C-alpha positions in Angstrom: -18.6 -5.2 -16.6 -15.5 -3.3 -17.8 -15.2 0.3 -16.6 -12.1 2.3 -17.8 -10.3 -0.9 -18.7 -10.9 -2.6 -15.4 -13.1 -5.7 -15.1 -15.6 -5.7 -12.2 -17.9 -8.6 -11.3 -21.6 -7.9 -12.0 -25.0 -9.4 -12.6 -27.3 -8.2 -15.5 -31.0 -8.6 -16.1 -32.1 -8.3 -19.8 -35.9 -8.6 -19.9 -39.3 -7.0 -19.4 -39.3 -6.6 -15.6 -42.5 -8.7 -15.2 -42.8 -8.1 -11.4 -43.4 -4.4 -12.0 -45.5 -4.8 -15.2 -44.2 -1.6 -16.8 -45.2 -2.5 -20.3 -41.7 -1.6 -21.4 -39.8 -3.4 -24.1 -36.7 -5.2 -23.0 -34.4 -3.3 -20.6 -30.9 -4.1 -19.6 -30.1 -3.5 -15.9 -26.7 -4.2 -14.4 -25.6 -4.3 -10.8 -21.9 -4.1 -10.1 -21.1 -6.3 -7.1 -19.5 -4.4 -4.1 -19.2 -1.2 -6.0 -20.2 2.3 -4.7 -19.3 4.8 -7.4 -21.9 6.6 -9.6 -21.8 5.4 -13.1 -24.6 7.4 -14.6 -23.3 8.7 -17.9 -20.3 6.5 -17.9 -19.4 4.3 -20.8 -19.2 0.6 -19.7 -18.9 -2.7 -21.6 -20.7 -5.8 -20.6 -19.4 -9.3 -20.9 -21.4 -12.4 -20.1 -20.0 -15.4 -18.3 -22.9 -17.6 -17.4 -26.7 -17.4 -17.4 -27.9 -17.7 -13.8 -31.7 -18.2 -14.3 -34.7 -17.3 -16.5 -36.7 -14.1 -15.9 -39.6 -14.6 -13.5 -42.5 -12.7 -12.1 -42.6 -12.4 -8.3 -45.6 -11.8 -6.1 -43.9 -8.7 -4.6 -40.9 -6.7 -4.0 -39.7 -8.8 -1.1 -39.7 -12.0 -3.1 -37.7 -10.2 -5.8 -35.2 -8.8 -3.4 -34.6 -12.3 -1.9 -34.0 -13.7 -5.4 -31.6 -10.9 -6.3 -29.7 -11.5 -3.1 -29.4 -15.2 -3.9 -28.3 -14.3 -7.6 -25.6 -12.1 -6.2 -24.3 -14.7 -3.8 -24.3 -17.3 -6.6 -22.4 -14.8 -8.9 -19.9 -13.9 -6.3 -19.2 -17.6 -5.8 -18.7 -18.1 -9.6 -16.5 -15.0 -9.9 -14.4 -16.1 -6.8 -13.8 -19.4 -8.5 -12.7 -17.6 -11.6 -10.3 -15.4 -9.5 -12.1 -12.1 -10.5 
């Protein structure tokens, strides 16, 4: 993710959020790794490096949280190898 000209490592989900069955069309949700600032209303630019996995429905929030944690760890390792 690029914020004010600075690249930050992040993970992004593009999909329908099947665990929560919201009935929504595709949504884009991005989590900037190790970032604490409020970005609501900010203009950001996304760039994609690698697909981590397909979208999946989990039995509950705990399973989803565990998978997101694993996804973050995998992405951090990838970005570390890239020097980002």
